[in-house]
N, C-alpha and C positions, 0 to 999 in steps of 0.2 A: 504494500500500500504506500503510495507516494507521499501524500500529505498526512503522515501519521503523527500521532502524539509522541513527543520526545520526553521521556521521563527524566526527572532530575536524579542523577545518580552520584552526585559529588557535593559534599557540603560546601557552600559558598560558590556554587557553580552559577553560571549565567542562566537566567530564565527567559532571556529575550535574544533575538537575533536581528541584525541589520540587513537591509537590502540596498545595495549601491548599484543601481542600474545605469549603464552607459547610455548616452544619447546616440542612438544608432540609426543610420539610414541604410537600408538594404535593398538592392535591386540592380538589375542590369543597366549599365549606363550612368549610374549615379555619381561617378567620378567627375562628371561635367558640372556638378553642383559645387565644386570646391571653391570657386571664386566668390560666389555669393555668400557661402558660409563664412569664409575668411573675412569678408567685408562686414558681415553681421557681428562677428566677434571683435571688431575694432582693430584688426590686424592691418598695418600699412606696409610693413616690410617683413616678408615671410621667409623663413629658412626651409627650403625644400630638400628633404633628406631622402636619398635613394642610394643604390649601388651602381657600379659601373656596368653590370650586366643588364640592369633594368632601364638605365637612363635613356637608351635609344628606343624603348618600346612605345607602343601606342598608348599604353596606360599612363606613363609619365607625361607624354605629350598632351594627352587629354586634360590632365590636371594643370599643366603649364598654360595651355590655351585658355582654360577657364579663369585662372588667376589673372592673366593678362587682360582678358575681357572685362574683368572687374576692377582693373587699374590697381591691382595689388603689386607692389614692388617685390621682385624675386631675388633671393640669394640661393643659388643652387649648390648643394653639397652632394656629390655623387661618389664619395670615397668611403662609404660605409663598408665595413668589413663583414663578410658572412661569418657567423659565429664570432661576435665582437669580443674584444679584450679590454682590460683597463686602459691600455694605451690608446685603443681606437675610440673608446668613450671620451678620453681626454682630448683627442684630436678633434672630435666632433664638437666638443665644448668650446675649444679655441676658435673654431670657425664661427660658432654662434656669437661669441663675444666680439670677434673682429668684424663680423658683418653687421653687428648692431641690429639684430632681428627682434621684432616684438611679437613673434608667433612662429609656430612650426607646423609643417605638414610632412608626414612620413608616407612614402609609397614603396611598399615592399613587404617582405616577410617579417618575422619577429625580430631579426637582427636589426633591420632598419628602424622599426617602431621603437625598440628598446634603446637604440642609439639616440634617437630624437628625445626620448624621455630623459635620458641621462644628461644630454646636452642642455635641455631645458632646465633641469634641476641645478646643475653646477654653474651654468651661466647666470641663473637668477639668484642663487644663494651660494656663492663661492665658498669652498671649504677644502680641507685636505681630503684626498680622494676616498680614503677608507672611513671617513667620518659617517657617511650615510649608508655604508655597506652593512648588511645584516650581521649582527653579533652571532657567535663570538669571533668570526673572522674579522669583521670591522667593528666600529663603535656603535652602530645602530642608532645614530643621532636622528631624532625626529626632523622631518622636513619642516622648516619654520613657518611656511604659509603657502598661499596659492601660487601656482606657477603660471607662466604665460600660456595662452591658448595653444592647443595642440590638436590638429586634425589627423587622425590615423586612417590610412587607406591600405588595408592588407591585400596582398596579391597571392597569398597561399591559403589553402583551407586547413590551417593548422594551429598556429600558436595561440590565437585568441588574445594576443597582446593588446589589440585595440580596445579590449574591454577590461583590462586589469591594471593595477597599480604596481606592477612588478617589472623590473629590468634586469635581465640575466646576462652575465659576461664571464669570460675566462680571466681569472686572476693569474697572470703569467708566472709570478714567483712561486705560487702554490701548485701550478699545473692542475687546477681544478676550477670548476665553475662555481660561482656564487651569485649574489644578486642584491638589489636594493628594492625594498618593499614599502610602499606608502600609498594611501588612498590619494594623496596629492599627485601622484605620477599618472593616474588614470587619464587617458586622453580626454579632452573636452568633448570632441565629436568623433564619430567613426563613420566613414563612408565605405561601405562594403559592397563592392561590385563583383558578383560571382563570375562575370565574363573574364576576369583577370586569370582565372584558373584554367581556361580552355587551352592555353599554350604551355602548360606545365608538363615536364617529362613525367613518365609513369612512376619512376622511383621517388621523385619529389612529392607527387600526389600521395603515394603510399606512406612515406615517412611522415609527412605533415598530418595525414589523417590518423595515423597511429598515435600521434601526440594528442589529437582531439579525443581519441578513444580512451587514452590513459588519463587525460584531464577529467573526463566524465566518471570513469571508474574510481579514480582516487578520491574525487570529491564526494561521490556517493557512499564510499566506504570509509571516509575520514572519521576521526573521532567526533561524535556528535557535539554540537555546540553546548549542550547541557552538561557535558563532562569537562568543559573548560572553565577554569576559575574565572569568576566575573572580574572585569577590569575595574580599576579604581574609579573610573568615570566613563560614561558612554562614549566620549570622544576617543578613548583609548581602546575601544573594542577593535580587535584586529580584523583585517580583511580575511585572513585565514582563520575564520571563527569555527570551522568544523561543519559537518553536514547539517543541513537544515531544510525545512519544507520547501523553501524557495529554490535552493540549488538542486534539490532532488528532482524537481520538474524538468529543469534544463538538462540535467544529466541523463535522465531516462530517455528523452526524445533524441538527444545527440547520439546515444548508443543505438537506439532503434534505427536511426538513419545510417549510421556507420555500418551496421550489420547488413542493411539492404544494399547500400550503394558503393561501398568501398571497392569491392572487386570490379564492379562495372566501370567505375571511374578510372581505375588503374589500367584496365585492359583495353579501354576504348576512349580515346581522347575526343571523339566526336559525340560521345554520350553527354549532351549538354545537361539533361535532367540530373544525371548522377553527379556531375561536377558542381552544379548549382546546389544540389541538396547537401553535399559535403561542406560547402561554404556556409550554409545555414547551420549545419551541425557544429561547425567550428565556432560560429557566433554564439550559439546556445551554450556550448561547453565553456566558452570564454567567460560569459556572464556568470555561469554557475561556479566555476572554480575561482573567479574573482571574489565570490562571496563565501566560499567554503574552504578553499585551499587544497593543494595536492599533498601527497605524502611520499612514501618510500621510493616508488619507481623514479620519481623526479629527483629526489635527493640522491639516489644512487647514480642517476644519469650524469651528474655533474663531474664525477671523477672518470666515468667512462669516456666522456668527451675530452676532459682535460689531460688525461694521460695517454691519449691516442698515440699509436706507434706509426704505422705506415698505411692505414686504411684510407682508401680514396674511393668514395661511392660514385657510381654512375649517375649522371644528371646534375652533378654539382661542380663548382669551379675546381679545376685541377691545379696542381702545382704544389700543394702541401697537404699533409694528412688531415683528415677531419672525420668525426662521426656526427652526422647531422642530428639535431636535437631529438627529433621524433624517433630515430633509430636508437639513440642512446637510452631513451626511456623504455621503448617496447622490448628491448632485449632483456630487461629486468622484470617486466611486468608479470609474466606467467609465474615465475618463481615467487615473487612477492605475494601474489594473491593466493597461491597455495598455502602460504603460511598465515596470512592475515585472516583467512576464512574461518579459522578456529574461533575468532572473536566476534565475527558478524556473519555467520553462515547464511542467514536469510538475505542479507544485502548482496552477498556474492552470488547467490542463486538468482536474485533479481537481475544482476548485471549480465549473467549468462543468458537469461531469458530475453532481455532487451536486445542483446546482440544476435538473437535468432536461434539459440540452442534449445533443444528439447529438454526441458527440466521436469517433465511430468512425473518421473519416478525417481527424482534426485532427493536424497536425504541430506541432513546437515553435515554428515561426515564426508559427503562427496562434493560439497559446495566448491571448495577450492579447485578440485580437479576438473569439474565441468566448466568452470569459468576459464581456467588456464588452457584447457584443451580447445575451447572455442577461439581464444586469442591466437593460439599456435596455428590453428586451422587457417585463420585469416592471414597470418604471417606467411605461411607456406604458399598460399594462393597468390600472394602479391610479391613474392621473391624477396622478402625481408631476410636479413642475416639470421643464421641459426645461433641465437644467443650470443654470449660474449666471444665465443670462438669465431663467430662470423664477422666480428669487427676487430679481430687481431689479438685477443687476450686468451690466456689459459689459466688453469688453476693456480699456477705459481704467482699470478698477478693479484690474487684476491687480497692479500694483506695491504698492498698499495692502494687498491680500489677502496677498501674499507677506510684506510687512513684519509683518503681524499674526500670521503663523504660523511664521516662520523660527526663532523661539526656543522652539518646542514640541519641544525636543530629546528629551524622554522618549518621545515618539511617533515623531518623524521618525527617530531613531537606531535604532528597532526595525524599520525597513523592511529588506527584503532587499538594498537597494542604498544607496549614499551619496546623501543628498539635500542639495544646496546650493541657493543662490538660483536658479541656472540651471535645475536640474531642477524645482524647485518652480514656477518661472514657466511651464515647459512643461506641467506638470500642470494648472495653472489654465487655461492657454490651451486645452488640449484639453477642458476642462470647460465652456466657455462655452455651447455648445449641442450637442445630440446628434441632433436630427431636425428 
């Protein structure tokens, strides 16, 4: 049951949840509205953030034409790094300061949107870089106030970054991903044009949609908001507040759509319905996890990406090793859900059912297995890597992977069970290979 009663199971727990919904415009061709929206937000000189692979596309041109028609001055930054780092965030910030922009528009995947978020933050409230980074890796200093307007225009059906207050990056000295999380980072507006996904390569569609799938599953199985200690004031209630009736609705529909359309969208680029539906699933999951938060698969993904050896996936920029975010998440997910199902078997069975699995004869003891098997079935059907081995790791790498993720407490502590080094080691061990 989706809108179920959440019981208070912790003394001093929160008895309320917050809904922070993004201002979203969704539909084919809506990128042409960028100029009027920028003008309505009072932007006179806008920083247009994209990457060198997208800058020549019709999607970016449509936004630029719209901005010009609205007489908004443009400062173009097309040097965003795919899988950004602390250094690339700082380069984007320097551009924003030097260009004296009073607003931002990001056109691209999560890397582009997150770079614009960080550039907005550090150019508006300058600080030492680690000040705003999540504790314990950084100081976790609260963002002082409102940021400049930011219009996010996603071009992949994956990250949901246009709906969240999270910016993720590789911290080079740690060789691990971490992030900055604040409601203030959430883009002011989102323009979500599903036509942007029609030109994506199959591997990019698959990887980005598995990010959506895990966003939804993690949010649906996250520690309930009623098991989180109440904040000292409503203003301090975190975005990652745990599963709640609002996020449950978006998670369920996002998973249903992924179960129906993922294989179709990967196998046939001309299947407009499938690609459009996955973009809608991404939007729903983005809004959901922006109000509930992810947990272990995402926390584990940060070291999988950060410690990459020589893996170079098809469909992504070549020249240096990388594990795309969606892949780094999904290689962990089946193993994680086999373990976390002991704490929430009913929700794990729900997840499998939403994805299209037959759960008519599944009992609580089989919950983790049926959900994991359905994820693996979808992975195999879309040529995703076979667990950690598929992206270049083996069992000998597990201690380093654990060390790289154990401090991702914002995510790990949102899981339905306590995750320490022993549990994390078992989760990585179960993710080495699946078939």
